[in-house]
C-alpha positions, 0 to 999 in steps of 0.5 A, spaced: 611 236 245 605 241 243 610 248 243 617 249 243 621 255 242 629 254 240 633 260 241 627 265 240 630 272 239 625 278 237 627 285 236 623 292 235 627 295 230 634 296 233 632 294 240 633 286 241 627 284 246 628 277 247 635 273 247 635 266 246 628 263 249 628 256 250 621 254 252 616 248 252 609 246 253 606 239 253 599 238 250 594 240 255 599 243 260 598 250 263 604 254 263 605 261 267 610 267 265 611 271 270 616 277 271 616 285 271 613 290 266 618 290 260 621 283 262 619 280 255 613 276 257 608 280 252 613 280 246 614 273 247 606 271 246 606 276 240 612 272 237 608 266 238 602 268 234 606 272 228 605 279 230 613 280 231 618 277 225 622 271 228 626 266 225 622 260 222 625 254 226 625 258 232 618 256 234 615 249 233 607 248 234 606 240 233 613 239 230 612 244 225 616 250 224 611 256 225 616 262 226 614 268 222 608 266 219 602 270 218 597 271 224 591 268 220 596 262 218 598 260 225 591 261 228 589 256 223 594 251 225 591 251 232 594 257 236 589 263 239 591 269 243 587 273 248 590 279 248 592 284 253 586 289 254 581 285 251 580 289 244 573 287 243 570 290 236 566 296 239 561 295 233 559 288 234 555 285 239 557 280 244 555 274 240 558 277 234 564 278 237 564 271 239 563 268 232 568 272 229 573 268 233 571 262 229 569 265 222 576 264 219 580 259 223 576 253 219 577 248 225 572 244 228 572 242 235 568 242 241 567 250 242 561 252 239 557 259 241 552 255 245 558 252 249 562 258 250 555 261 253 555 255 257 562 256 260 560 264 261 553 264 263 553 271 265 554 273 257 547 269 255 542 274 257 547 280 254 549 276 247 545 282 243 548 287 247 555 291 244 561 287 247 564 294 249 558 295 254 559 290 258 563 290 265 571 289 265 570 282 267 564 280 262 569 283 256 574 279 258 570 273 258 568 275 251 575 275 249 577 268 252 570 266 248 572 269 242 579 265 242 576 259 244 571 259 238 577 258 233 578 251 237 585 252 238 590 247 241 594 252 245 591 258 248 595 264 250 592 269 255 596 276 256 594 279 263 587 276 263 586 279 270 589 286 269 584 291 272 579 286 275 577 285 282 579 279 286 572 276 285 572 277 278 579 274 277 577 268 281 571 267 276 575 268 270 580 263 273 575 258 275 573 257 267 580 254 266 579 247 268 573 246 264 577 249 258 583 244 259 579 239 260 578 239 253 585 238 252 587 245 251 594 247 253 594 254 256 600 259 256 598 265 261 602 271 262 600 274 269 603 279 274 600 276 280 605 271 282 600 267 287 595 266 281 600 264 276 603 259 280 596 256 282 593 256 275 599 252 272 603 246 272 610 250 270 612 257 271 617 261 267 620 267 270 623 272 264 628 278 266 630 283 261 628 278 255 631 272 258 629 266 262 631 267 269 627 261 272 624 255 270 621 249 274 614 245 276 610 250 279 609 245 285 617 245 286 619 253 285 620 256 292 618 264 293 625 265 294 627 262 288 622 266 284 624 273 288 631 272 286 629 271 279 624 276 278 629 282 281 635 279 279 638 278 286 642 272 285 642 266 281 635 262 281 635 255 279 629 249 280 
């Protein structure tokens, strides 16, 4: 098992945001997290990558406890995140933004600058331009490429389709098979349920900081997802 959370809880001060999350990700697997706004999906990703303090043993990566470690230590162990909103460095070019991703991870692997530019050809001719001068879709490509440059074992993608046109979303998601072909596992937070199900092997639905549904993406029904999403009835798979 590549990633496992056991009874994961997270708080913002006195407010508890996650309640006993049990979740697993196998090597090379794609897992989608769905749920309404405020359900705890992004909080869960932040807990995985060290942005929120959690119990050390509540998160395991490759069998090692990583809960609550500093983010830079977690990146070096093979977990990288594509944050919501992209968060590119405005003073850096496309190429410099990409290079930052691998500068401090200290990990070797298949993802080099040229390999990332090959994955996203639209960035090749704009590699010298400021990253934030690109279109929203191209900025998202830079954000994904920056994370890949750390050569992770697990890639976390937080709302990578947010604010993009359907055609651009298709372009972004069409890169996932090539990414997974290198053995990477992917966790995707996605508002578009159909996109999430198509892109994943396994789906988890969050509601009020708890898992309301878990199952294989090919087996969960729209009725089960609707029940888990809105809390209409007991959902199972």
